[in-house]
N, C-alpha and C positions, 0 to 999 in steps of 0.2 A: 797297623798298630804293633808296638814293640812286644816282643815275647814276654818280657817281665810283666807288662800290663795285663796281657792275656792270662798269664798264670795267676796274678793277683785277683782279677775279676772272677775267674773260675773258682778259686779258693773261697772267696766270699759267698758265692752262690751255693757252695757245698756245705757251708757252716749251718748246722741245725738252728732254726729260729726258735725263740722262746715260745712255749705254748701259751696261748691266750685262754684264761679261764672262761668257761661257758657262763653266760649271763643267767643268774638265778631268777626265776619268775616269782614275783610276789603274789601269793594266792590270798584272796580276800574272801573269807567265809563270813556271812553276815545275815542279819534279819531272821533269826530263828523264830519259829512258832510251833506250838504243839497241835497235834490232832487228837481227837478223843480216842483213837486207836493206839495211842502211845508213841507214834512216830513223830519225829521232829523234821520240819521242812525249813529249808534255808536257801539262800542264793549264793553262788560261788562261781569264780572264774577258773576253777581248777583244771578244766579240760578245754577251755577256749579263752580268747581274749576278752570276751564279753561275759556278763553274768548269766548263769542258767540256774534253774531250780532243781534242787535235790531233796531226797528224803532219806532218813536214816533212823534205825531203832535207837532208843534211849541208851542202849548198851554200846552204841558205836558200830554195831554190825549191820549188814545188809544195806550198805550205801547204794542208792539208786539215783541216776539222773532221770528226772521226771519231765522236765520241760527244756527244750532247746530250740533256739531260733537265731536268725542273723542279728537280732537286736539284743538289748538288755532286758532280761527277765528278772524281776525283783519283787520284794515284799510279799512272799506267799503267805496267805492266811486261810485257815480252814474253818468251815462251819462247825457248829457245836456237835452235830451228829457225825462229823468226820467224812461225810460223803462228797462234799464239794469244796473246791478251793477257789481262791480268787488271787490275782496277781496283776502287777502293772508291767508293761512291756513297750519297747520302741520298735518292735518287729515290723511295723507298718511303714517304717522309714521316716517318721516324724516325731511328734511328741509322745510322751508316755500315755498309753491307753490301758483300760482295765479289761481283763479277760477273766472268764470263769473256766473251770476245768473239773472233771471228775477225779476222784481219789486215785484212780489208776493211771492218770495222765492223759486220758482220752476225752473226747467231746469238748475240745477247746472252743470257746465262743467269745467273740468280741462284744463287750457291753457298752463302751462309751465311744463317742465320735466327736469329741470336743476340740476346739481350738485352744491349745494350752495343755500343760501336763496334768494328768489325772493321777493323784498321789494317794498312797497309804490306805488302800481299801481294807475294810474289815466287816465282819458279819454281825448282824444283830443276834442276840442270844437264841431267838427262835428260828434263825436261818432264813427269814423271809426278806430281810432288807440288807443293803450294803451301804455303809457310810464312807465317804472319801472327800478329798478336797481338790479343787481345780486351781492350778497355778498359772496365771496368765501373764505375769511379769509386769503388770501395770498397777501394782500395789492393791490389787483386788483379788486376793486368794480366798476363795469362798468354799464353804462346806455344803455338800450335797448328799442326798440319799437317793437310792433307787431300789426297785424290786430285784430279787435275786436273778431274774432273767434279763435285767437291763431296762425294763420298762418303768414308766412313772418316775423319771428323774426329776427331783425336786430340789430347788435352791433353798437352803435353810438360813444362810447368812447373806446379807446384801448391804454392805457398807464399804466405804473407802478405807480398807484396812486389810491386814494379813490375818487370816483365820486358818489355823493349822492343826494337824494331827488329832482328829476327832476320835473319841473312844466311847463305847457304849457302857451304860450301867448294867448291872447283872439282870435286872428285870426288863431291860430294853426301853424303859420309859424316858431315860435321860441320855444326853450326850455331853461329854466334857471336851474342851478344846482350849488352845491358847491363842491369844490375839493381842494386837497392839492398838486396838480401837480406841482406847482412852489416852492415846498419845505416849504411852510408855512402851518400853522395848517389847515386853511380853508378860501377860498375866493370864491365869487360868479362869475360864468362864464355864458355866453350865447352861443348858437349854433343854427344853422338852424335845422329844424325838421328832416333833413336827416343826421345830424351829422357833416355837413361841417361848416366852418367859426367859429371855436371856439374862443371866445374873453373873456378876463378877464374884468369884469365890474368895480370892486371896488379895491381900493388899500389896504384897511384895512381888518382885520379878520372879516368875516361875513359868515352867513349861513342861510339856510331855507328861500329862497326868493320866493315871489309870485307876479305875475303880477296883476295890477289893472284891473277891468273889461273892461276899455277902452283901455288897453294895453299900455298906455303912461307912467305909473309909475310902480315901483316895491317897495314892502315893504320887509324889511330885518331885521333879528336879527343880530346885530352888536356887536363886542367885544368878550371877553372871560369870561366864567363862573368863579365866580358868578356875575361878573359885565357886564351885557349886556344891550343893548338899542334897541328900535325899530327905524329904520331909513327908510325914503323913498328917492327915487332917480328917475331921469328920466330913461326910459327903457334902455338907453345906459350907465347907471352908473354914469352920471354926476349930478351935483346939489344935492348932498346929504343934507338931513335935518334930524337932530336928534330930534325925537319927544319926547323922554323921558329922556333927559339929566338932571342930577341933577343941580339945580341952587343954 
């Protein structure tokens, strides 16, 4: 190799390369819920690639990682007395299953062993029951309840439709959810806590309803994406009021 080529190659190797900016990690903090002790529980990927469960004081202080596993740990929900939590996880290497846990992060217990994802668990007001839905991917997403220890799992809805995101009334006697059982995209329904007396509450497309603390009203996301509004109505679906309509 000629001397000039050697000098040129050596010079190029000695030129400092442009620094490559480090990749910024996108942190997703989501699914917050309150405990009666005033702490907020949520899931986050702040310390791992997968979601884990954290708790923090309402002041933003005393942030603690409560639950960590090789899988996704999500939707933490606390019982009314603040002593027990429930969440869904893929730690067992398959679909989402539901686990319970003590307030200090100890005594984890697997509650469901279903084929399909077990989603969005939440406690009855008295802490004795958990409502959730099972997603099997065959257009049969159904709502179930079980005892707090995982026993007495009971199917509440049983039709060829999607039945999603159940929520308890303040007295624990009713559950509201949304479904496409009438051939529409999604509409809010109510039923008794044992699955009886299913009623359609609203005429328009609506989803993700929650009871007010006094049980007399419900708050709903109404409409179709990307144009949705927050609507409140009486617990029986009457007297709808659009709170966020464009004027």
